[in-house]
C-alpha positions, 0 to 999 in steps of 0.5 A: 405637685401634679403630674403635668406640673412635674413633667413641665419641671422636668422638661424645663431642667431637661432644656437648661441642661441640654441632655436627653431625657430617656425612659426605659421600661423592662419586665421583671423575671421575663428573659430579655428579647432584644428583637422584639424590643423597641426604641422611639428617638424624637427631637422636637422643636424646642430642642427637647430629645426624648428616647422611649425605650421599650424592653422585651423582657428584663434589663438585668444584665443589660450593660449601659454600653449594649443599651447605647448600641440598641438604641442607636440603631433607631432612627430620630424622628424630627418633629419640628 
């Protein structure tokens, strides 16, 4: 299965489950700096809700609660 087919399958599974699709990128071995980290949250017309989190540093020690609080600070862009 190629990349486009896998992505389409993930999108369809996400739509069927009505959950968000979150990608978190971090760097191992570097202390976390949330001040320089970013997040882009997007809701598209087909209902797909994506969150792309780019952490400046390692996510080691970052709790799920801390990550949720960080992500919640960013607005949801409506691309519909």
